[in-house]
Structure formats: structure tokens, C-alpha cells
N, C-alpha and C positions, 0 to 999 in steps of 0.2 A: 343050477344057477343060484348064486348066493343071494340071500335076501338083502334088500336095501338097508333095513334097520339093523340087521345083525352086524354089518360091516362098517357102517359110517363112522362110528366112534373110534374104531381101530385105525381107520384111514387117516383121521385127523392127526395122528401121532407120527405119520410117515412123511418123508420128503416127497417132492413132486415126482421124481423119477420112480420111486416105489409106488406111489399112487397110480401113475400111468401104467406101470407093469401089472398092478392088480387088475386094472381094466383090460389091458392087452391080453392077459392070459385067463380071462374069464372068472376071476375071483371076486369081481365087483361089477354090478350092472345097474346101480341105482342112480339117483340124482347126484350132481357134482357141485351143488351150491355149497360154498364154504370150504371146498378143497383147494389145494394148490394156491394158497394165498400169495399174492404178488405176481402170479403168472396169468397170462391171457388165456381165457377160455372162449371157445368159438362154437357157434352154430355151424351146421354143415348143409350144403345143398350139392348133390352130385347128379350129373345128368349127361346124356350123350353129347358129344362135341357138336353135332348138328344144331343143337339149340343153345350152345354156349354164348354166342354173341348176343342173342336176344335177351338171355338171362343176365348177362353182364350189363347190358343197357338198363334193364329193369332195376338192378341194384344201384346203378349210378343215378337213376332218376328218383329213387326212393331211399336216400341215405339214412334217414332216421330209423327206418325199419330194417334196412339191409346194408349196414356199414361194412364195406369189404375190408377184410384183414389180409386176404391172399387168394390167389387163383392158381391152380395147378396147370401144368401142360397136359395134353390128352394122354391118358394111360399112366401118368406118373402119380403114384400114391403119396408122394412127398410134396410139401409146399415149403421150400427152403427158408423162406422168411419167417416161418413159424418155429423152425428148429430142425436140426439134422436128424433128430431121433424121434420125430413125430410121424407116425404112419397113419394115413387117412383110413386105411382098411381095418385097423384094429383098435385105435386109440380113443374113439368115442365110446361112452359106456353102453349105448344101445343105438341101433339104426332102424329106421322105418323104411320098408321097401314098398314102393308104389308101382302098380301096373295100370296104365290108362287112367290115372287119377284116383284109383282105389287102393287103400292100404291092403297089401297082400299079407304081410307078416312083419314081425319085428325080430331082429337078429342081433347077436353080440359082436359079429365081425363080418367083413365083406370079402373074405378070402375066396369063397366059392363064387362070388358074383362079379368080382372085378374084371373089367374089360379094357382093351387098349384104347377105346374111344372115349372113356369116361373123363369128365372134367370136374374137379372138385372146387367149390367156392367156400371159403372160410369167412364167416360173418361174425362181427363183434357181438359181444354178449353182455347182458345186464349185470353179471356178477361183478364186473369191475366197479360200477358205481355203487353196488351194494356194499362192497368192501369199504369204499370211501364213506358211505353213510354210516355204517356201523362204527367206523373209526371216529366219526363225529358224535357218536352216542345215540344214533337213531336206530332203533331195533328193526330188524327184518323178521317179521313174525313167522314166515314160512321156514326160515332157517332155524329159528328157535323151536319150532314145532317139528322140525325134521321132515318137511313135506315139500313137494314141488310147488313153486310159485303158481298161483292161479292165473290162467291166461284165457282170453276171451276173443271171439270174433267181434269186430266193431263195424260201425257204418262209415268209418273214415276210409275213403277210397284211395287206393294207390294209383300211380301213373303207369299205364299199361305199356308193355313192349312185346311185340309179336304175340305169342299165345299166353304170355304171363300178365296177370292182373288180378283184380279183386280187392276185397276189403283188407284193411290193416288188422293184424292181430295185436292185442295189447296185453301187457302184464299189469297186475294191480298189487299195490302194497299199501297198507294202512299207515298214515303219517299223522302225527299230532298237528292240530290246526295251526299252532303257533310256530311251527317249523317249516311250513310250506315254502316260504321264500328262501330259506336256507337250503332246502332240498334242490330247488331250481338252480341256485348259485353253484352248488357242488356238482350237480349232474351235467350242467352245460359244459363243464371242463372236459368231458369225456365223450367226444363225438363217436369214437369207436365202440362205445357202450350205449348207443342210442341217444345220448345227450339228455336234455331236459325233458320232463314229462310232456305228454301231448294233451292231457286233460286232467282236471282236478274236480272232484265232486260228483254230481249226478251222473250215474252210469247210463241212464236212459238217454241222455243227451248224445251219446255216441253208440246208441243201438244195443245196449246191454240191459236185458230185462231183469236178470236175477244174479246177483253176485255169488249166491250160494250154489250155483250150478255152472262152474267154469267149463269151457270147452276142452281145456287141458289143465293138468295139475289138480290141486286140491283147494277147496275154499279155506279161508282163514277168517278169524273173528275181527270185526271192526269195533273198537271201543268207543264210548261216548265222546271222548275228547279227540277222536281221530276222524279223518275223512279219507275216502278211497282216492288214490293217486294212480294214474295210468301212464305207462310208458309204451312207446313203440316196441314191438317184440320181434325177436328173431324167428318166431314161428310163421311170420308173414310170408317168407319165401315158400314154406310148405303149403300154405293156402294157395299161393300163385301156381305152384307146381301141380297141385291137385286139379286146379281149374284148367291147366294146360293139357291134361290128360295125355302125357307122354307115354310111349310104350314102356319105358323104364325110367324111374327116378328114385333117388335115395336121399334121405335126410337123417340127421340125428333124431333120436326120440326126444320130445320136449323135456327139458331139464337135464338131459344126459349129454353133456357137452364134450367137445374135444379139448383136452388140456395141452396147451402149447408150451414151448420152452422159453419164449420171449416174455419180457416183463409187460404187465398189463398197462403200465403208464408210459412205457417207451416204445411200444409197437405203433408204427405209423399207419394211417389209413392207406389202403392200396389204391394206386392210381392206374388209369387205363393202360398206360405204357410201361408200368413197372415190370421188371423182370424178376 
């Protein structure tokens, strides 16, 4: 497996198709922040069709954390609205495999695990608003440091559906104090990318005891002129899936997204009756 740090700089020089091929054929398995500029990147949740309706309802009831970009038909590894050349089985950089709510292993493709009853849910990703913030001159420290954004379990409860529920996962980025209002204004334009932040400031107010020990990703420095800002995070479905303790469930590995062929600003939210 190629190391994340060894390959990222080379990938930035490639187009989206070449970046996806590097992932598909196992030449890259690191985080995808900063890759495929202008293209939608997605979180993934894949589970047996028996649980698909309850999970679909869970996403609709929690759109900040689970903004749906697309849903597959059972057994179909393609979600046409994401692009004809996007294969759910191979095109995320890494996948987490859960058995009865416990992480069993992490793999680079699902070719040996794919089944005819599996339904894939593609969920919008924060990388879209990150691109917009960087374009506005607001640095994203985890990208500058080439690490996965820090993510935390929070005390913000989601609305349960069937076996799915639990606390919201949040991602954190340090933001200069004088630009907080601007960040809200920019991010609320992107509901498919979790929209505006859910909390600014004191992490203990949302149940986070130590910013230096994220549950996923790596910690980043917060400078004197900055405050921590928290967004709803696409890891939330993973928390809900783990709590549901399904016999089999699959997600992307945090930070290792599915790169789609559609534009991040033109992709519409998926609606319940969309085909």
C-alpha cells in the first residue's frame, strides 16, 4: 500500500480521472482533502437492503450531518447521478468493514465483499465548503499540514430512525475570530456540504473534552487569534451504523472519500423519490 505522504503531492498534478484511477488500482489510499478540485466528494454508508429504508429516513431527518447526494439500487455498485465511471466498490480511498457494530478491518476495495443486497448511500462532504473557504483566503490547517481533519464525537443528539441514532460527529477547523460571520455566510450556501457550522468556541459545550485527542483524524494547532469552529460531519452515519450493530455494514474510512464526476456546486441534494 502506498503511503499517504509519498503520493499526495504527485496526485495534485493529475486530473480527476487519473486521481480516481490511482485510488481504484491501489496506488493511493490516503486522505482525499484537496484532491479533485471542483468535483463532489462523498462519504459512504453501505448496508444490507433490509435496513435501507430506516437508514434513508435517518439521513432525511438529520440533513446537516447526512446530506444525501445519491442512493444506489440494491446490488448496483453505481450511482448514476454521481457519474457513469464511479464504482462504489473501488473508488473510495479506503473502506471500513463493520460486523455487529465492531470495526473488523480496513480494505482498499470491496470486490470480495460486494453482495446483491447491498445498498450504497453517498453523503455530501465538507471538502466542498473547504474549497470555498480557501478560495476566500481562509486557510484550512489540516490541508496545509497534509493531515486528516480532526473529528470528534459530540453530545449533540441526532434524530433516531429504527436502529440508527446516537450523537453527531463534528469536524473542527481553526478560524480567525474576525472571519466567523464570513465563514457562516459562505458555508450556508452549501447544504450538500453540511452547511453552516453547528458550534463556535468552547468545545466542552458540545461534549468535547480535549481538542488534542480527536476520535478520528489528527489534531491541529489553534493560534491565539483563532477559535475552534465545528461542523456536522459525515462520520455521523458511521456512529449510527456502529450503534445499530448490523451483521455487516461498510463505510468509507474517515477522510478517504469517494470522488464523483459531478461538479461540487452543481450536484443537487437527493430527494426521497429521485431515480
